[in-house]
C-alpha positions as CSV (number, residue, x, y, z in Angstrom):
1,X,57.0,103.6,-52.4
2,X,53.5,103.9,-51.1
3,X,52.2,105.8,-48.2
4,X,54.7,106.9,-45.5
5,X,52.8,104.9,-42.9
6,X,53.1,101.7,-45.0
7,X,56.6,101.9,-46.4
8,X,58.4,100.1,-43.6
9,X,60.0,103.1,-41.8
10,X,58.5,104.5,-38.7
11,X,59.3,107.4,-36.4
12,X,61.5,106.7,-33.4
13,X,59.8,105.4,-30.3
14,X,60.2,103.2,-27.2
15,X,61.5,99.7,-28.0
16,X,64.5,98.0,-29.4
17,X,63.7,98.3,-33.2
18,X,65.6,100.2,-35.9
19,X,63.5,103.4,-35.4
20,X,66.0,104.7,-32.7
21,X,67.1,104.2,-29.2
22,X,64.7,102.3,-27.1
23,X,64.0,101.5,-23.5
24,X,64.4,97.7,-23.7
25,X,67.4,95.5,-23.1
26,X,70.6,96.2,-25.1
27,X,73.8,94.5,-25.9
28,X,75.8,96.2,-23.2
29,X,78.5,98.8,-23.5
30,X,82.3,98.7,-23.5
31,X,84.1,98.0,-20.3
32,X,86.5,100.3,-18.6
33,X,89.3,97.8,-18.0
34,X,92.7,98.0,-19.6
35,X,93.3,94.3,-20.1
36,X,93.7,92.9,-23.5
37,X,94.3,89.2,-22.8
38,X,97.6,87.6,-23.8
39,X,98.0,85.3,-20.8
40,X,98.6,81.5,-21.0
41,X,96.6,78.6,-19.6
42,X,98.0,76.2,-17.0
43,X,99.8,73.2,-18.6
44,X,100.1,69.8,-16.8
45,X,103.7,68.9,-16.7
46,X,103.9,66.0,-14.3
47,X,101.9,63.4,-12.4
48,X,99.6,60.6,-13.6
49,X,96.7,58.5,-12.3
50,X,97.0,54.9,-13.4
51,X,93.5,53.6,-13.8
52,X,94.5,49.9,-13.3
53,X,96.8,50.5,-10.4
54,X,95.1,53.3,-8.6
55,X,91.5,52.1,-9.0
56,X,89.9,51.5,-5.6
57,X,90.0,47.7,-4.8
58,X,86.3,47.7,-3.6
59,X,85.2,49.3,-6.8
60,X,87.3,46.9,-8.8
61,X,85.7,44.0,-7.1
62,X,82.2,45.4,-7.9
63,X,83.3,46.1,-11.5
64,X,81.8,49.6,-11.4
65,X,84.1,51.7,-13.7
66,X,83.2,55.1,-15.1
67,X,84.4,58.6,-15.8
68,X,84.7,61.6,-13.4
69,X,85.3,65.2,-14.4
70,X,87.0,67.5,-11.9
71,X,87.9,71.1,-11.7
72,X,91.4,71.6,-10.3
73,X,92.4,74.9,-8.9
74,X,96.1,75.4,-9.8
75,X,98.1,77.9,-7.7
76,X,100.8,80.2,-8.8
77,X,103.3,77.5,-7.6
78,X,101.9,75.0,-10.1
79,X,100.4,72.8,-7.4
80,X,96.7,71.8,-7.1
81,X,95.2,73.7,-4.2
82,X,91.6,72.5,-4.5
83,X,89.6,69.9,-6.4
84,X,85.8,69.9,-7.1
85,X,83.9,67.1,-8.8
86,X,82.0,68.7,-11.8
87,X,80.5,65.4,-13.1
88,X,80.5,62.4,-10.8
89,X,81.0,58.9,-11.9
90,X,78.9,56.0,-10.7
91,X,81.5,55.4,-7.9
92,X,81.9,58.0,-5.2
93,X,85.0,56.4,-3.9
94,X,86.7,56.7,-7.4
95,X,85.6,60.4,-7.5
96,X,87.2,61.1,-4.1
97,X,90.4,59.3,-5.0
98,X,90.6,61.2,-8.3
99,X,90.7,64.5,-6.3
100,X,93.2,63.1,-3.7
101,X,95.6,61.7,-6.3
102,X,95.4,64.8,-8.6
103,X,96.1,67.0,-5.6
104,X,99.1,64.9,-4.5
105,X,100.6,64.0,-7.9
106,X,99.8,66.6,-10.5
107,X,102.2,69.5,-11.2
108,X,101.6,72.4,-13.6
109,X,103.3,75.2,-15.4
110,X,100.9,77.8,-13.9
111,X,98.7,80.0,-16.0
112,X,100.0,83.5,-16.5
113,X,98.6,87.0,-17.1
114,X,99.4,89.2,-20.1
115,X,102.6,90.3,-18.4
116,X,103.8,86.8,-17.8
117,X,103.1,86.8,-14.1
118,X,101.7,83.4,-12.7
119,X,98.0,83.5,-11.7
120,X,95.6,81.1,-10.1
121,X,93.5,79.2,-12.6
122,X,91.1,76.3,-12.9
123,X,92.1,73.3,-15.0
124,X,89.5,70.6,-16.1
125,X,90.5,67.0,-15.9
126,X,88.6,63.8,-16.9
127,X,89.6,60.6,-15.3
128,X,88.4,57.3,-16.8
129,X,88.3,54.5,-14.3
130,X,87.9,51.0,-15.5
131,X,88.4,47.5,-14.0
132,X,90.7,45.1,-15.8
133,X,88.9,43.4,-18.7
134,X,86.5,46.3,-19.2
135,X,86.5,47.8,-22.7
């Protein structure tokens, strides 16, 4: 009700409002790919890092402790081919040994695509390092 210029609706114009197509940013259109998902993530099936046994002796003596988060690149063979520290601990030696031990010890069932073929993927891992007697 009321005058047309005060009822809420307006003629189409430039912008992103409900009046029609505008010249501003949109939400994007549909992609042209044929994929539909259906793949599986990598699953760790073997290998451990023992915080008490594997903790670097120098760090243990300094009672540093801490957590490190790494991104492990898992190849189609289930082995770790690369390791990158995503969030460092307070101990750079423990960070480095986390990558070394994960690369040497961890084995995965590799990720797969929708057809079941193994694919390279990235797997996140958090290692908690503590010294004996630390809560």
